[in-house]
N, C-alpha and C positions, 0 to 999 in steps of 0.2 A: 895836642890830644887828637884833634880832627885829622892831622897829618898821619898820626899812628894808625887811626881807624881806617883811613883810606889805603894804607899799605897792607892791611890784613887781606889775606886771600880767602876764597871760599864765600859761603853765604853770609853776607853782612848782617842779615836779620838774626841769624843764630848767634853771631858774635854779640849783638846788642842784647839778646835774651840772656845769654850767659853773664854779661856784665851786670844787668839789672838783678838777676838772681843772686849774684855774688854780693852786691850791695845789701840786699835783704838778708843774706846769710850773715854777714859781719854784724849788722845791727841786731838781728834776732839772737845770735849766739852770745853777743856781749850782754844783752839784756837778760837772757835766761840762765846765765852761768853764775849769777851773783852768789846764790846760796852755796853752790858747789865750790866757788872760790873761797868762801869763808870756812867751809868744812875741810877742804883739801889743801888750800894754799895760804891759810892764815889771814884771809881777808884781802889778798892781792887780786883784785878784780880784773886787773889788766893782763894777768897771766894767760887766761884762756883766750882773751881777745888776741893777744900777740901770737899765741900758739896756732889758733885757728886761721889767722891772717897768713901766717907762714905756710900752713898746709894749703890754703886756698891759692896762694901765689905759686906754689909748686904745681898745683893743679893747672893753673893757667899756663905754666911752662910746658906741662905735658900736652895740653891742648895744642899749643903752638908748634911743638916739635912733631907731634903725631900728624898734624894737618899738613905738614910739609912733605911727609912720606906718601908716595903714590899708593893709592888704596890696594892695588893689585899685590903689593908685597904682603899685605895682611892675609891674603889667601895662602901664601906659602908658609906664613908663620902659624896659621890656624891649627895645622896638624900637630906641630911641636907643642903649641900652647895647650891643646886638649890632652895630649899624652903626658904633659906635666901636671895639668890640673887634677886628673883622676888620682894619681898617687898622693898629691897634697890633700885632697879631700879625705882619703883613707887615713892619712897621718893625723888629720884634724879629729877624726872620729875617735882615734885610740889615744893620742897623746896631746890633743889640743887643750887650750885653756877653757875650762868649764865655768859658765855663768848661768845660773837659774836652770841647772840640769841640761844645758845645751853647750856642746863643744863647737864653737864657731871660729876660734882664732888659733893660729900658730904663732908663737912668740919667737922672733928672730933674736938669737942669744946675744950677738955682739952689740947690736944697736938697740936692743930691747924694745922693738916695735911689734905690736900685735898686728898680724897679717890675717885678714878675713878671706879665707880661701874661696868661699862661695862667690865673692865679687869677681875674682879672677876667672873662676870656672864659668860664670855667666857669659862673660865676654868671649872667652875661648870657644864655648859651645856655639854661640850665635855665629861667630866667624866660620866655624867648621861646617855648620849646617848650610850657611850661605854658599860655601865652597862646594859642598857635595851636591846641592841642588843645581848649581850652575854646571857642574861637570856631568851630571846624570840626565841632562835634558833630553838626550836622544832616546833613553829608555826609561823616562821618568814614570811612566804608567805601569812598569813591571814591578811585581812584588819582590822578587828575589834579588834582582840586580840593583834596584833603586830604593824601594821603601825600607827594606831590612837594614842595609848599611847606613841609612840616614837615621832610622829610628833607634837602633841599638845604643849609640852614644847618648842620645837624648834620655833614654830610660836609665842608663847607668849613672849619668851625672845628676839627674833629678832625684834618683833613689839615694844617692850619697848625700845630697844636700838636705833631703826631706827630714831626717831625724832631728836635726838641730834647727832647721829653719823651714818649716812647712810652707809658709807664704811665699818665700823666695823660690822654692821649687815649683810652686803652682804658677807663679808669674813667668818663670823661665819656660815651663812646659807650654803655657798658653802662647807665648811668643814663638816658640818653635812650631807649634801647630799652625799659627798664622803664616809663618814663612813657608811651610809645606803647602798650604792652600794657595798662596800666591805663586809658589814655584811649580804649580800644576801637578802635584802628586794626586794620584787617583783618589777621588772623593770618597769612594766606598771604604778605602783603607783608613782615611782620616775619621770618617763617621764611626767606623768600627772601633778605632782607638778611643774616640770620645765616649762611646758606649762602655768600653772596658773601664775607662777612667771613672765614669759615673758609678758603675758597679763596684769599683774599688772603694769609692767614697762611702757608699752604703755599707760595705763590709767594715771599713775603718770606723764609721760611726757606731756600728753595732758592737765592735770590739771595745771602743772607748766607753760606751754606755755600761758595759759589763765588766770593765777592768777596774782594779783598785786605784785609789787616788795617790799614785806614787810615780816619781820620776817625770820624764817628759810627757809620757802618755797621759799621766794624771793631769798635767798642766793643760794639755789639749782638751781633755774631757771636761775639766772644770770651766775652761773658757767657753767652750761650745754650749754647754748646758746653761751657763749663766747668761750667755748672749741671747739664747732663745727663750729664757725665762723659766726653764724647768726647775732650776735651783737658784737660791739667792746666796751671794757671797760678797760681803762688803769689801773684802780684800781685793777680789778680782775686778769689781766694778769701780774701785776707787779712782784708778787712772782715767777710765772712760768718763766718770762723773765729773772729775775736776776739769777734764778737757772740754766737756759740754758747758761747764760754768764759765770757762775762759771765753768760749765762743759766744755765749749768751750775753755776757757782760761787755763784750767788745762793741756791741751796737752797730750803728751805721758807720761812724767815723773813727771809732776806737778810743782808747785811753791815751794814745800818742806814745811814741817810742820811749822806753824806759819806765813806763808807769804800770806795767803788768803786776797784778797781785798774785795770780795763780802760778807764776814762775817759781815762787818759794814753796809751793804746795805740790804741784804736779811733778811726779817722778819722770825723769828723762825729758824734761821740758826742752832741752837743747838738742835733742836728737829725734826720738820716736814721736814726740808730740810738739815739735817746734811750730807746726802750722797753727796749733791752738794759740800759742803765744803771739804769732803774727796777726791772727784775727782779733785777739784781745787788744793789741796795741794799735793796729791799723784799721780795725773795723771790717765791716762787710766789704767795703770798697777795696781794702788791702787784700782780703782773701780772694775776691773775684779777680783782682789784678794778677795775683800769683797763679791762679787757675788759668787765666788767659795766656800767660807766658808759656805754660806747659803745652797748651793747645796750639799755640803758634809754633812751638818746637816740633810738635807732631806734624803739623801742616807742612812745615819746611822740610821735614824728613821725608814725607811722602812726595813732595815736589822734587827733592833731590833724586829719589828713587825713580820717578817717572822720566826725568831728564837724562838719567844715566843710560847709555846704550849697552853697557855690559851687564849681563845677568847677575854676576857676583856682586857688583857695586850696588845695583838696585836692591837686591835682597839684603845686603849688609846694611845699607842705609835705613831701610825699612825696619830691620830687626833691632838695631841699636836705639832708634828713635822710639819704637813701640815699647820696648822694655823699660826705658827711662820714664816715659809718660805714664805707662801703666802702673809703675811703682809709685809715682807721684799721686795718681788717682787713688790708689789703695791707701796711702798715707793719709790723704785728706778725708777719705771715707771713714777710716778708723777714728779720726779726730772728731767727726760729727756724729759718730755712733752708728753708721751704716754697716760696718764690718766689726767682727770681734777684734780685740786687741792683739796685734802681732808686732814684731820688731822690724818695722820698715821705715828707714830714714827718708827724709825728703831730699831727692837728688839735688846736689849742688847747694843745698841750703843748710841741712843738718850738720852739726859738728861731727867730724870723723876724720879718719886718716885714709885707709885703703879704699873705703867706700867712695869717698870724694875723688880720689885719684883715678880709680877705674871708671868712674863716671866721666871724668875729664878725658880719659883716653877714648871712651865711646864717642864723646862729642867731637874730639879731634878727628876720629875716623869719619864721622859725618862730614866734617869740613874738608877732609882730604878728598872724599868722593866729589863734593861740590867743586873744589878747586881744580881737580883733574878734569872734570867734565867741562868747566868753563875754559880751561886751557885748550882742550881738544876742539871745542867749538871755534875758539879764536884762531887756532892753527888751520882749521878747515877753510876759513874765510867765508865770504858771502856765497850764497847758493847761485850757481850759474843761471843766467836768465834764459829760460826756454819758454816756449809758448804756453806750456801747461801751468806755469806758476808766475806769469807776468800779469800784473793788474790789468783790468779791462781798458782803463784810460791809456796805459802805456802801449797796449797792443794796438789800439786805434791810431796812436801817433806813429807807431812803426809801419802800419799799413799805409798811412798818408805819405810817409817818407818814401815808401816804395813807389 
């Protein structure tokens, strides 16, 4: 085991974080799918355990393969990926599988797998924005030649994702704004964009408040009004209330693995509310430990970005780490009632297919940047000893030898 660990390339801390999150994922999914197994699989509780483990192992394979590819190749693939993602998002809007008035999945007919196109679009857009920012550094302050070509794809992709998954669109938009800030885009353009966004939110809220309670718009309206306390709805607060009960009854050390009671009551306990089950079974210590793992992932992503000498690699590493951790924080905030309920899985932990696989690809890209940076440093060798960077003691010895 240790020999395998030593043979892994890239940031070893990230590998360790991924391993620990995977362990929690298997345990939490197995514990939270008991009722689903009885309803859908006739009581075969091992079905979802084996299915999720297989999906997780394929995710690990994607991490391993993608981390062996030099990260500069992702720059070349980003344009193709973005031009593929936009038509897929359009197809999802019109012929996608609809659940709760939201079309988020395309079903691949031959293998009958649901493909969530927004997960692919997120990664494609982050790679494309990192590429454009790195290529436009010479004219990065110019509105027409830099800001517009970068901003247009962001607006298009986020607008296509927003009708079915508003929270994902907001996370992606915030990630892109962060990359633009780090990439030295003119601050007045970014602030203007934020102002337009805030104005848009006010307009959307006004429309929601005066719109009928139908379709996806009605769902947004009811969730927002219920969250701020303007209206009461036991149906909409049921998930949030049950999640709070799970967190509250977990206590300090929890009920221990497999002893959750809310897993049979809380809807989507294995995906959108899996953090509540973790806190219930592992207590406050378990919840804090999961939080620390994601913060470590963010810290290592920032460290990789600062060590990478190429602008594209630095921005790409920062972008993928930020979006993963931001999504995790939103998931946790929803669980404890800080945000209104949205469909955000916990990266690398929640049960899923394409979501987990594209998360694995994102982590593999981070490790690819780290591996390539380490290889370049090793090939460069030690820094030549010149008077400006030789320690004082060694300089004194050199003077004595003269």
